[in-house]
N, C-alpha and C positions, 0 to 999 in steps of 0.2 A: 457918462461913460457908456461905451457901447457893449452890449452882451455878447459872449462868443456864440457862434452859431451852434445849434443842436448837432447838426452833422458832424462838426470837428469834435465835439465831445463824445459822440458815440464811437468814433473811430479811435479816439484816445482811450476810452474806456475799454473797448475790446482788445486793444494792444496791451493794456495792463491787467486784464482779467486774469486772476490766478486760477489755473486749471492743473497745475503739476503739484503733486503731493510729495513732501519729503518728511521722512520720519526717522527720528534719532532717539537713542536711548541714554538716560542719565543715571548714574548711580545715586545711592541715597543721599550722600553729602552734596552732590551737585544739585539735586532736586530740592533739598532742604535750603540750599544757599539761595537758588532761584525763587522759591516761594518766599523766604524771609525778605529778600530784596523787593519783591513785588508787593509785599505787605507793607514793608517800612516806607516805600516811595509811591504807594497807592497806584501801582500798574494795574489797570483794569482789564487790559487785553495782553494776556501773555504772549500770544501768537504773534501780534504785531511788534511787541517789545523784542522778542527773540529774533524775528525776521529783520528788524531795523538795526539791531546791534550785530547781527552776523553779516548782513550785507554791507554795512559801513566798514567793517573790518576787512571783508573780502575786497571791496573797492579800493580801499586805502593800500592794502598789500599789492594789489595789482598795479595801481598808480606808482608805488615805490619801485616795483621791479621791472617796469616797463623800460625799453631801451630809450636813451635820450640822444640828442644829436651830437654830443660830445663825448659818448662813451667809447 
């Protein structure tokens, strides 16, 4: 199996580099729920977990609301 070239990997890595910060605030109940979930399901990286859940929801809603050929 051929290895991908390092040049393509570097370009891909640069385009996926996270350099924009988003901050949000949770109330006590929301924070407790997040921490309980992370503890129960052994989530080690809360940032990655929140980003994954958030972006999957955003992408799903965008796909559902996008115009289709027969709308």
